[in-house]
C-alpha positions in Angstrom: -23.2 -6.3 -85.3 -22.5 -3.2 -83.1 -21.0 -0.3 -85.1 -17.2 0.0 -85.2 -14.9 3.0 -85.1 -14.6 2.6 -88.9 -18.4 2.8 -89.3 -18.4 6.0 -87.3 -15.6 7.5 -89.4 -17.4 6.6 -92.6 -20.7 8.1 -91.5 -19.0 11.2 -90.2 -16.9 11.6 -93.3 -13.6 11.7 -91.4 -10.7 9.4 -90.9 -10.5 6.7 -88.2 -7.7 8.7 -86.6 -9.9 11.7 -86.2 -12.6 9.7 -84.4 -9.9 8.2 -82.2 -8.7 11.7 -81.3 -12.2 12.8 -80.5 -12.6 9.8 -78.2 -9.3 10.5 -76.5 -10.2 14.2 -76.1 -7.2 15.3 -78.2 -6.8 19.1 -78.6 -5.8 18.6 -82.2 -9.4 18.4 -83.3 -11.5 21.5 -84.1 -14.6 22.2 -82.0 -16.8 21.9 -85.1 -15.4 18.5 -86.1 -15.5 17.3 -82.5 -19.2 18.2 -82.2 -20.0 16.6 -85.5 -18.2 13.3 -84.6 -19.8 13.2 -81.2 -23.3 13.7 -82.8 -22.6 10.7 -85.1 -21.4 8.6 -82.2 -24.6 9.3 -80.3 -26.8 8.7 -83.4 -25.1 5.3 -84.0 -25.1 4.4 -80.3 -21.4 3.6 -80.7 -19.6 2.2 -77.6 -15.8 2.3 -77.9 -13.7 -0.6 -76.8 -11.8 0.7 -73.8 -9.3 -2.1 -74.3 -8.6 -0.9 -77.8 -8.4 2.7 -76.6 -6.0 1.6 -73.9 -3.7 -0.1 -76.5 -3.6 3.1 -78.5 -3.0 5.4 -75.6 -0.7 3.1 -73.5 -3.3 2.5 -70.8 -5.4 -0.6 -71.0 -9.1 0.1 -70.6 -9.9 -2.5 -68.0 -10.0 -2.6 -64.2 -8.5 -5.4 -62.2 -9.9 -6.8 -59.0 -8.1 -9.2 -56.6 -10.8 -10.7 -54.4 -10.5 -12.9 -51.3 -12.6 -16.1 -51.7 -14.8 -14.7 -54.4 -17.3 -17.6 -54.2 -18.5 -16.6 -50.7 -21.9 -14.9 -50.6 -20.5 -11.6 -49.2 -17.8 -11.4 -51.9 -20.4 -12.2 -54.6 -22.6 -9.3 -53.5 -19.6 -6.9 -53.6 -18.6 -8.2 -57.0 -22.1 -7.5 -58.3 -21.6 -3.8 -57.3 -18.1 -3.7 -58.9 -19.2 -5.3 -62.2 -22.4 -3.2 -62.5 -20.6 0.1 -61.9 -17.6 -0.8 -64.1 -19.9 -1.9 -66.9 -21.9 1.3 -66.7 -18.6 3.3 -67.1 -17.6 1.2 -70.1 -14.9 -0.9 -68.4 -14.3 -4.6 -68.4 -13.0 -6.2 -65.2 -10.3 -8.8 -64.7 -11.0 -10.9 -61.6 -8.3 -12.8 -59.6 -9.3 -15.0 -56.7 -7.2 -15.4 -53.6 -7.5 -18.2 -51.1 -4.2 -18.6 -49.3 -1.7 -16.4 -47.6 0.7 -14.7 -50.0 -1.4 -15.5 -53.1 -2.2 -11.8 -53.6 1.4 -10.5 -53.7 2.3 -11.5 -57.3 -1.1 -10.3 -58.7 -0.6 -7.0 -57.0 2.7 -6.5 -58.8 1.9 -8.2 -62.1 -1.8 -7.4 -62.6 -1.8 -3.8 -61.3 0.5 -2.7 -64.1 -0.3 0.2 -66.5 0.0 -2.0 -69.5 -2.7 -4.4 -68.1 -5.2 -2.2 -66.4 -6.3 1.4 -65.8 -7.0 0.8 -62.1 -7.0 -1.9 -59.4 -9.3 -3.0 -56.6 -8.3 -5.1 -53.6 -11.4 -6.7 -52.1 -11.3 -7.9 -48.4 -7.6 -8.1 -48.5 -5.0 -6.4 -46.3 -1.8 -5.5 -48.1 1.3 -5.6 -45.9 4.0 -2.9 -45.7 5.8 -4.3 -48.7 2.6 -4.3 -50.7 1.8 -0.7 -49.7 5.3 0.4 -50.8 4.9 -1.3 -54.2 1.5 0.3 -54.6 2.8 3.8 -53.7 5.4 3.6 -56.5 2.9 2.2 -59.0 1.3 4.6 -61.4 -1.9 2.5 -61.4 -4.4 3.9 -58.8 -5.7 1.2 -56.4 -8.7 1.2 -54.0 -9.2 -1.2 -51.1 -12.8 -2.3 -50.8 -13.7 -3.6 -47.3 -10.5 -2.6 -45.5 -8.6 0.3 -44.0 -5.0 0.5 -45.1 -2.8 3.6 -44.2 -1.6 5.3 -47.4 -4.1 3.5 -49.7 -7.5 4.8 -50.8 -10.4 2.6 -49.7 -13.8 2.0 -48.1 -14.2 0.3 -44.8 -16.6 -0.4 -41.9 -16.1 -0.4 -38.2 -16.2 -4.1 -37.4 -15.8 -3.6 -33.7 -18.8 -1.3 -33.6 -20.7 -3.9 -35.5 -19.9 -6.6 -32.9 -21.0 -4.1 -30.2 -24.3 -3.3 -32.0 -25.2 -7.0 -32.3 -24.4 -7.6 -28.6 -26.2 -4.5 -27.4 -29.3 -5.6 -29.3 -29.4 -8.9 -27.4 -28.7 -7.1 -24.1 -31.6 -4.7 -24.8 -33.9 -7.8 -25.1 -32.9 -9.0 -21.7 -30.3 -11.6 -22.6 -27.3 -12.0 -20.3 -25.8 -15.4 -21.3 -24.6 -14.4 -24.7 -22.0 -16.4 -26.7 -19.9 -15.7 -29.8 -19.1 -17.8 -32.8 -16.5 -16.6 -35.2 -13.3 -17.3 -37.2 -9.7 -17.9 -36.3 -7.4 -15.1 -37.5 -7.4 -15.1 -41.2 -4.1 -16.3 -42.8 -4.5 -13.6 -45.5 -4.3 -10.9 -42.8 -7.9 -9.8 -43.1 -9.6 -10.5 -39.7 -12.9 -8.8 -39.2 -14.1 -11.6 -36.9 -11.5 -10.6 -34.2 -12.7 -7.0 -34.3 -16.3 -8.1 -34.0 -15.4 -10.3 -31.0 -13.7 -7.2 -29.4 -17.0 -5.3 -29.8 -18.9 -8.2 -28.3 -16.6 -8.3 -25.3 -16.7 -4.5 -24.9 -20.5 -4.3 -24.9 -20.8 -7.1 -22.3 -18.1 -5.6 -20.1 -19.6 -2.2 -20.1 -23.0 -3.8 -19.1 -21.2 -5.4 -16.2 -21.1 -9.0 -17.4 -18.1 -11.2 -17.7 -17.5 -13.5 -20.7 -16.9 -17.2 -19.8 -14.2 -18.7 -21.9 -16.5 -21.5 -23.0 -18.9 -18.9 -24.5 -16.4 -17.9 -27.2 -16.0 -20.2 -30.2 -13.5 -19.6 -33.0 -12.3 -21.8 -35.8 -12.2 -22.4 -39.5 -15.1 -20.9 -41.4 -16.6 -24.3 -42.3 -20.0 -25.8 -41.8 -18.8 -28.7 -39.8 -16.8 -26.5 -37.4 -19.8 -24.2 -36.8 -22.1 -27.1 -36.1 -19.6 -28.4 -33.6 -19.4 -25.0 -31.9 -23.2 -24.7 -31.5 -23.4 -28.3 -30.1 -20.7 -27.5 -27.6 -22.5 -24.4 -26.5 -25.8 -26.2 -26.1 -24.1 -29.0 -24.1 -22.9 -26.5 -21.4 -24.5 -26.8 -17.9 -25.6 -23.2 -18.4 -26.0 -22.8 -22.2 -26.3 -19.4 -23.7 -29.7 -17.9 -24.4 -28.3 -16.0 -27.4 -25.5 -16.2 -30.0 -23.7 -13.4 -31.7 -22.2 -14.8 -35.0 -19.4 -12.9 -36.8 -21.1 -13.6 -40.1 -24.6 -14.5 -41.4 -23.2 -17.8 -42.7 -22.2 -18.7 -39.1 -25.6 -17.6 -37.8 -27.5 -19.7 -40.4 -25.5 -22.8 -39.6 -25.8 -22.3 -35.9 -29.5 -21.9 -36.1 -29.8 -25.0 -38.3 -27.7 -27.0 -35.8 -29.8 -25.8 -32.8 -33.1 -26.7 -34.6 -31.8 -30.2 -35.3 -31.6 -30.7 -31.5 -35.1 -29.4 -31.0 -34.1 -25.9 -29.9 -36.6 -23.3 -31.1 -35.4 -20.1 -32.6 -35.9 -17.5 -31.1 -38.0 -19.1 -28.3 -35.1 -21.0 -26.8 -32.2 -19.4 -28.5 -31.8 -16.0 -30.2 -29.3 -15.8 -33.0 -27.9 -12.6 -34.7 -25.5 -12.5 -37.7 -23.4 -9.9 -39.5 -23.6 -8.8 -43.2 -27.2 -9.0 -44.2 -26.8 -11.3 -47.1 -29.6 -11.5 -49.7 -30.8 -14.7 -48.1 -30.9 -13.3 -44.6 -34.3 -11.6 -45.1 -35.8 -14.8 -46.5 -34.6 -16.7 -43.4 -35.9 -13.9 -41.1 -32.4 -13.6 -39.6 -31.5 -10.6 -37.4 -28.2 -9.1 -38.4 -25.9 -6.1 -38.6 -26.2 -4.9 -42.2 -23.1 -3.7 -44.0 -23.5 -2.2 -47.5 -22.0 -5.1 -49.5 -23.2 -4.2 -53.0 -22.8 -0.5 -52.4 -19.2 -0.9 -51.2 -18.3 -2.6 -54.5 -20.1 0.1 -56.6 -18.6 3.0 -54.6 -15.2 1.4 -54.8 -15.3 1.6 -58.5 -16.6 5.2 -58.5 -13.7 6.1 -56.1 -11.3 4.4 -58.4 -12.6 6.3 -61.5 -12.3 9.6 -59.6 -8.7 8.7 -58.8 -8.0 7.8 -62.4 -9.4 11.1 -63.6 -7.6 13.2 -61.0 -10.9 14.3 -59.5 -9.8 12.8 -56.1 -6.6 13.1 -54.2 -5.1 9.9 -52.8 -5.2 8.4 -50.3 -8.9 8.9 -49.7 -10.8 6.8 -47.2 -14.5 6.5 -46.5 -16.1 4.7 -43.5 -19.4 3.1 -44.6 -22.4 2.9 -42.2 -23.7 -0.1 -40.4 -27.4 -0.8 -39.5 -28.9 -3.1 -36.9 -31.7 -5.1 -38.6 -33.9 -6.9 -36.1 -35.9 -9.8 -37.5 -37.5 -13.0 -36.2 -34.4 -14.8 -35.0 -34.0 -12.7 -31.9 -36.5 -12.2 -29.1 -36.7 -11.7 -25.3 -35.4 -14.7 -23.3 -37.9 -16.9 -21.5 -38.6 -16.0 -17.9 -36.7 -19.1 -16.6 -33.7 -18.1 -18.7 -33.2 -14.8 -17.0 -31.5 -16.3 -14.0 
């Protein structure tokens, strides 16, 4: 069994209250006693329960994270970063999943409370004005991971730039008939696909190319819908020679649907995604990489800094994007250049 606070007190020859005051950095302990107790703590490899400490100090020693669709691959990679960093700092994490519009409002008010957590994380969620007002009056610090919200600390990426980067990569290879597959506007208010579409349109427009309406496909983020979209694109009289997908999951399904029709990737059709999921490298998928794991870990570090007063709120950080060219994109065939 791991040592308890009582074990530490017995080994140090002091009371449990003294050990607790040392852990809570109370000024009521002499420097000599503090040093002695800390030495015993290190010797016994004692790890205090932050939940127990929270109950004694009035602040629960856990972090709470409200996550949009936490079973998706991108959410899982962010959660790995959150859980690893929180664990390294000695915190447990309460996770709350959100699927539908409005589902996050009650957790924001009921979960992000000082008697329930020391800090909160909103992952891939966009709080509205009412939420922001509630967060501003809440003593619990909150960080938005994967989103930019005025007045709230967080980490975000430039989704429009990402859509531009993917499109410019295809343009540089010589593609001109470039289509886009993405999502409808998200009912939760988080809509990176629309921003990536804007970047796609901007890159093509600046290169002097118009975007036919039939080249843009948006719908539910579901396998059947993406397969329908790629089939509709391939059935056009002038089908695209390349596809920009707003997410790796779209890109993978689109490539699968194209191959099922005998279309070779990238010989007949180039496909590029967005995210750089763990599986993207194994599938040789070109993509725009965003730091999924790192955003979760950095979100926790930012939250801890806010909790300790080492960082003034609101503090926002833009994370970098990187174009990763792999085997799913190549120059178009000579007969496709017309």
